[in-house]
C-alpha positions as CSV (number, residue, x, y, z in Angstrom):
1,X,-21.5,-33.8,-19.0
2,X,-19.6,-35.4,-16.1
3,X,-18.7,-33.3,-13.1
4,X,-15.1,-32.0,-12.7
5,X,-13.2,-29.3,-10.9
6,X,-12.1,-26.4,-13.2
7,X,-8.8,-24.6,-12.6
8,X,-7.5,-21.5,-14.3
9,X,-3.9,-21.0,-13.4
10,X,-2.2,-17.7,-14.4
11,X,1.3,-18.9,-15.1
12,X,2.9,-22.0,-16.6
13,X,4.6,-22.7,-13.3
14,X,1.2,-23.1,-11.7
15,X,0.0,-25.2,-14.6
16,X,2.8,-27.6,-14.1
17,X,2.2,-27.7,-10.4
18,X,-1.4,-28.7,-10.9
19,X,-0.4,-31.3,-13.5
20,X,2.0,-32.9,-11.0
21,X,-0.6,-32.7,-8.2
22,X,-3.5,-34.3,-10.0
23,X,-1.6,-36.7,-12.3
24,X,-3.9,-38.9,-14.4
25,X,-6.9,-37.3,-12.8
26,X,-6.2,-34.0,-14.4
27,X,-6.4,-32.9,-18.0
28,X,-5.1,-29.7,-19.6
29,X,-7.5,-27.8,-21.9
30,X,-6.8,-25.0,-24.4
31,X,-9.8,-24.2,-26.6
32,X,-11.8,-27.3,-25.5
33,X,-13.4,-27.9,-28.9
34,X,-12.2,-31.5,-29.0
35,X,-11.8,-32.3,-25.3
36,X,-15.3,-31.3,-24.3
37,X,-16.8,-33.6,-26.9
38,X,-14.6,-36.5,-25.7
39,X,-15.7,-35.8,-22.1
40,X,-19.4,-35.8,-23.1
41,X,-18.8,-39.2,-24.9
42,X,-17.1,-40.5,-21.7
43,X,-13.9,-41.1,-23.7
44,X,-12.2,-38.9,-21.1
45,X,-13.3,-38.6,-17.5
46,X,-11.1,-36.1,-15.7
47,X,-11.7,-35.1,-12.2
48,X,-9.8,-31.8,-12.8
49,X,-9.6,-29.7,-16.0
50,X,-6.7,-27.3,-16.1
51,X,-7.4,-24.4,-18.4
52,X,-4.6,-22.5,-20.2
53,X,-6.8,-19.5,-21.1
54,X,-5.3,-17.2,-18.5
55,X,-1.6,-17.9,-19.1
56,X,-0.1,-14.6,-20.4
57,X,1.2,-14.5,-24.0
58,X,0.3,-18.1,-24.6
59,X,-1.5,-17.0,-27.7
60,X,1.2,-14.7,-29.0
61,X,2.0,-14.6,-32.8
62,X,5.3,-13.0,-33.8
63,X,7.4,-12.8,-37.0
64,X,10.9,-11.7,-37.9
65,X,12.8,-12.0,-41.2
66,X,15.7,-13.9,-39.7
67,X,13.8,-16.2,-37.3
68,X,10.5,-16.7,-39.1
69,X,7.1,-17.3,-37.5
70,X,6.5,-18.2,-33.8
71,X,3.0,-19.1,-32.8
72,X,2.0,-19.6,-29.1
73,X,0.2,-22.8,-28.6
74,X,-2.8,-20.9,-27.3
75,X,-3.3,-19.0,-30.5
76,X,-6.8,-19.5,-32.0
77,X,-7.2,-20.8,-35.5
78,X,-9.0,-17.5,-36.4
79,X,-6.0,-15.4,-35.0
80,X,-3.6,-17.3,-37.3
81,X,-6.0,-17.0,-40.3
82,X,-6.2,-13.2,-39.9
83,X,-2.6,-12.5,-38.9
84,X,-1.0,-10.0,-41.3
85,X,2.3,-11.7,-41.0
86,X,0.8,-15.1,-41.8
87,X,-1.1,-13.7,-44.8
88,X,2.0,-12.0,-46.2
89,X,4.8,-14.5,-45.5
90,X,3.0,-17.8,-45.0
91,X,0.0,-17.9,-47.4
92,X,-0.2,-21.7,-47.2
93,X,-1.1,-21.3,-43.5
94,X,-3.6,-18.6,-44.2
95,X,-5.3,-20.8,-46.8
96,X,-5.2,-23.8,-44.5
97,X,-6.6,-22.2,-41.4
98,X,-9.4,-20.5,-43.2
99,X,-10.7,-24.0,-44.2
100,X,-10.7,-25.4,-40.6
101,X,-14.2,-26.1,-39.6
102,X,-16.4,-22.9,-39.3
103,X,-15.7,-19.5,-37.8
104,X,-17.3,-20.4,-34.4
105,X,-14.9,-23.3,-34.1
106,X,-11.9,-21.3,-35.4
107,X,-12.7,-18.6,-32.8
108,X,-12.3,-21.2,-30.0
109,X,-10.0,-23.9,-31.1
110,X,-6.2,-23.5,-30.6
111,X,-3.3,-24.6,-32.8
112,X,-1.6,-26.2,-29.8
113,X,-4.7,-28.2,-28.9
114,X,-5.1,-29.2,-32.5
115,X,-1.6,-30.6,-32.9
116,X,-1.4,-32.1,-29.4
117,X,-4.6,-34.1,-29.9
118,X,-2.8,-36.1,-32.7
119,X,-5.9,-36.4,-34.8
120,X,-4.8,-37.4,-38.3
121,X,-7.9,-35.9,-39.9
122,X,-7.0,-32.2,-39.1
123,X,-5.5,-29.9,-41.7
124,X,-2.9,-27.7,-40.0
125,X,-0.4,-30.4,-39.3
126,X,0.1,-31.3,-43.0
127,X,0.7,-27.7,-44.0
128,X,3.1,-27.1,-41.1
129,X,5.1,-30.2,-42.1
130,X,5.3,-28.7,-45.7
131,X,6.8,-25.6,-44.1
132,X,9.4,-27.5,-41.9
133,X,7.7,-26.5,-38.6
134,X,9.0,-27.6,-35.3
135,X,7.3,-27.7,-31.9
136,X,8.6,-26.7,-28.4
137,X,7.6,-29.1,-25.6
138,X,7.9,-27.7,-22.1
139,X,7.8,-29.3,-18.6
140,X,8.7,-28.2,-15.1
141,X,12.2,-29.6,-15.9
142,X,12.9,-27.7,-19.1
143,X,12.2,-27.6,-22.8
144,X,13.0,-29.6,-25.9
145,X,12.3,-29.1,-29.6
146,X,11.1,-31.6,-32.1
147,X,10.4,-31.4,-35.9
148,X,6.7,-31.6,-36.3
149,X,7.0,-34.7,-38.5
150,X,8.5,-36.5,-35.6
151,X,5.8,-35.4,-33.2
152,X,3.0,-37.6,-34.5
153,X,3.4,-41.2,-33.4
154,X,0.1,-42.9,-33.9
155,X,-3.7,-42.3,-33.9
156,X,-4.3,-39.7,-31.2
157,X,-0.8,-40.3,-29.9
158,X,2.1,-37.8,-30.0
159,X,5.7,-37.7,-28.7
160,X,4.7,-35.6,-25.6
161,X,5.9,-37.2,-22.4
162,X,3.9,-37.1,-19.1
163,X,4.2,-33.7,-17.6
164,X,4.9,-31.9,-20.9
165,X,3.0,-29.2,-22.7
166,X,3.2,-28.1,-26.3
167,X,3.9,-24.4,-25.8
168,X,5.1,-23.0,-29.2
169,X,5.3,-23.7,-32.9
170,X,8.2,-22.3,-34.9
171,X,7.9,-22.0,-38.7
172,X,11.3,-21.0,-40.2
173,X,11.6,-18.4,-43.0
174,X,10.2,-19.9,-46.2
175,X,12.8,-21.4,-48.5
176,X,10.3,-22.8,-51.0
177,X,8.2,-19.9,-52.3
178,X,5.5,-21.7,-54.1
179,X,2.7,-23.7,-52.4
180,X,-0.7,-25.4,-52.8
181,X,-3.3,-26.8,-50.4
182,X,-6.1,-29.1,-51.5
183,X,-8.7,-30.2,-49.0
184,X,-11.0,-32.7,-50.7
185,X,-14.3,-33.3,-49.0
186,X,-17.6,-34.6,-50.5
187,X,-19.6,-32.3,-48.4
188,X,-18.6,-28.9,-47.0
189,X,-15.1,-27.5,-46.7
190,X,-15.9,-27.2,-43.0
191,X,-15.9,-31.0,-42.7
192,X,-12.9,-33.1,-42.1
193,X,-11.1,-33.9,-45.3
194,X,-11.4,-37.2,-47.1
195,X,-7.8,-36.4,-48.3
196,X,-5.7,-33.3,-47.5
197,X,-2.6,-32.3,-49.5
198,X,-0.1,-29.6,-48.7
199,X,3.0,-28.9,-50.8
200,X,5.8,-26.3,-51.0
201,X,8.1,-26.0,-54.0
202,X,11.3,-24.4,-55.1
203,X,11.6,-24.6,-58.9
204,X,14.3,-23.2,-61.2
205,X,14.6,-23.5,-65.0
206,X,12.1,-26.4,-65.1
207,X,13.9,-28.4,-62.3
208,X,12.4,-29.1,-58.9
209,X,15.2,-28.0,-56.5
210,X,13.3,-28.8,-53.4
211,X,9.8,-30.0,-52.3
212,X,7.9,-30.8,-49.1
213,X,4.7,-32.9,-49.1
214,X,2.3,-33.3,-46.2
215,X,-0.9,-35.4,-46.2
216,X,-3.7,-35.7,-43.8
217,X,-6.7,-38.1,-43.4
218,X,-4.8,-40.9,-45.1
219,X,-3.1,-42.8,-42.2
220,X,-3.1,-43.1,-38.4
221,X,-0.9,-40.0,-38.4
222,X,-0.4,-36.9,-40.5
223,X,2.1,-38.1,-43.2
224,X,5.4,-36.5,-44.4
225,X,5.7,-38.2,-47.8
226,X,9.5,-38.3,-48.1
227,X,9.6,-41.1,-50.7
228,X,7.2,-39.1,-52.9
229,X,9.4,-36.0,-52.5
230,X,12.5,-38.0,-53.6
231,X,10.8,-38.9,-56.9
232,X,10.9,-35.3,-58.2
233,X,13.6,-33.5,-56.2
234,X,16.5,-32.4,-58.3
235,X,14.9,-33.5,-61.5
236,X,13.3,-31.9,-64.5
237,X,9.5,-31.7,-64.0
238,X,7.5,-34.0,-66.3
239,X,4.0,-35.3,-66.2
240,X,5.4,-38.9,-66.0
241,X,7.4,-38.0,-62.8
242,X,4.4,-36.3,-61.2
243,X,2.2,-39.3,-61.9
244,X,4.9,-41.5,-60.3
245,X,5.1,-39.1,-57.3
246,X,1.4,-39.5,-56.8
247,X,1.6,-43.3,-56.9
248,X,4.5,-43.4,-54.5
249,X,2.7,-41.0,-52.1
250,X,-0.3,-43.3,-52.2
251,X,1.9,-46.2,-51.1
252,X,3.2,-44.2,-48.2
253,X,-0.3,-43.9,-46.9
254,X,-2.3,-46.4,-44.8
255,X,-5.9,-45.2,-44.9
256,X,-8.9,-46.9,-43.4
257,X,-12.5,-47.3,-44.5
258,X,-14.9,-44.7,-43.0
259,X,-17.9,-42.6,-43.8
260,X,-15.8,-40.4,-46.1
261,X,-14.7,-43.2,-48.3
262,X,-12.9,-46.5,-48.6
263,X,-9.2,-47.0,-48.2
264,X,-8.9,-47.8,-51.9
265,X,-10.8,-44.6,-52.8
266,X,-8.5,-42.5,-50.6
267,X,-5.4,-44.0,-52.2
268,X,-6.8,-43.2,-55.6
269,X,-7.4,-39.6,-54.5
270,X,-3.8,-39.3,-53.3
271,X,-2.6,-40.4,-56.8
272,X,-4.8,-37.7,-58.4
273,X,-4.4,-34.8,-55.9
274,X,-0.7,-34.9,-55.4
275,X,0.1,-34.1,-59.0
276,X,-2.8,-31.6,-59.1
277,X,-1.3,-29.8,-56.0
278,X,2.1,-29.7,-57.7
279,X,0.6,-28.1,-60.8
280,X,-1.3,-25.5,-58.7
281,X,2.0,-24.6,-57.0
282,X,3.7,-24.3,-60.4
283,X,1.0,-21.9,-61.5
284,X,1.7,-19.7,-58.6
285,X,5.3,-19.4,-59.9
286,X,4.0,-18.6,-63.3
């Protein structure tokens, strides 16, 4: 481990002051589960690490019927997994977060750090896209809000500007009551997914009124598969359309070969898993 100065500011104002003071020499850390690995590997070599652990209410999770779910960026994966509001009103998030790594990691890693890292292999982003989530980005100059599917730009790259922090995730009240999450991995569910699929549905009288589809581990970013959604939205649900939906989703992906499978293998998985996730969501409707 390299040597660095460690700061624990107690307000966001002090966090921004330290960020401005140290510039490129400083790095903000939430849970540290990813950053510390990158520092050990010399991918990051900060002179100052600015911890967010002592910022009050940075990990707050709140829910209201009108506004939906608000998650502070410092909330741990385990906190979200065990939240009563999440279990009751956002079961897709509960299912997703219980599959993230292992309990020791979930007790340390934060949702803000997960999203801000921009890693396309992680699970929460795809499920939050399927739930129409948006993120709040804050700097010393003010705040702005972005839909989560506009936040991911490229591999390990997000829309955050210099001096900004991801401070909150807002998930609106659910409008598509049925859902499914498939994390396909050849080893343990604690590993990164070879392909991850998250879907939410609103179905009436055999017609798909609305759908959202998020995919992870299949491109340089987490993918909102809009073209695949358009295949089935507003139409009577048939096996032929679901097969076409999977094929279109596969074409929206741009996977790479790695130790979890070839690009061709991952595309084939998307073709299979997207219709399977749709069927699982339909079964929840009954």
